[in-house]
C-alpha angles and dihedrals in degrees: 000000000000117000137204092213143330125295091238095058097046121103120231099287146140111274123203115193118202118201120258091249092064093051096087127145112262122204091344096307127105112236124208106210096178100110131196116200117190115205098173091110093060121087115253115275113254090215125066115246140073121331113247127195117258092228135010119260094247125151116264117249114276124223106238091213091057094055112099118201113222108228143130110257116160109167119198109273088226090058090050091049091053089048096051129081108240112253093020135090117298114264111258111201090192092065107023115105122193119212121238090250091056091052098049114113112257119232115242110249121209113227118245115251112265115248114211114228116211116243093242090062094051099103131153092279090055093050093048090051090048093048092049090047092049092051092047092050089049091051090047093050091046090050093049092047091049091051092047089050092049091049092048093051091044091049092052089050092049092047090054092044092050092052090052091047093049089051091049091050090050091050094047089048090052090049092048091053089051092051092046090053091049090048091049091051089048094050091046090057101034106020127250121320 
């Protein structure tokens, strides 16, 4: 039987001994299921009988955004460069979150018919407006291309993360089935816990 400590060093506490069959490695780690619950901080029970814990020793809820999936994701540096704004921090597909508005499909806009301007009306004001419009169109195309590149790199990361998580879920389900089988065998021999 594995143990979390020695009998001599333990304070007066409730001890739950789990059979050796339930002390199996989980996900590559050895788990010590021998638990020591200390209720000395609780007021004495007004009723006679065994002392019960106020709450179960269950894990606290985990923020899904704080969970980091361990996986090997090495995007092409050229893709990261195309997804980053020059002079700013490199785009990180692991951390970047797009808003719902950014991910909505954009409608296809039909271009307006070009209106030919006669040469005699192409004065300096016309050329200034053409120059400004061309620059604005270039900025718009570059921004759209940048956003598309970011979404593509983020999608590649999420695809890989999804595959890793699906495998992890499959492994955990298999492990759960094994533990249920062990528990069922134990309960058939010794009664319910």
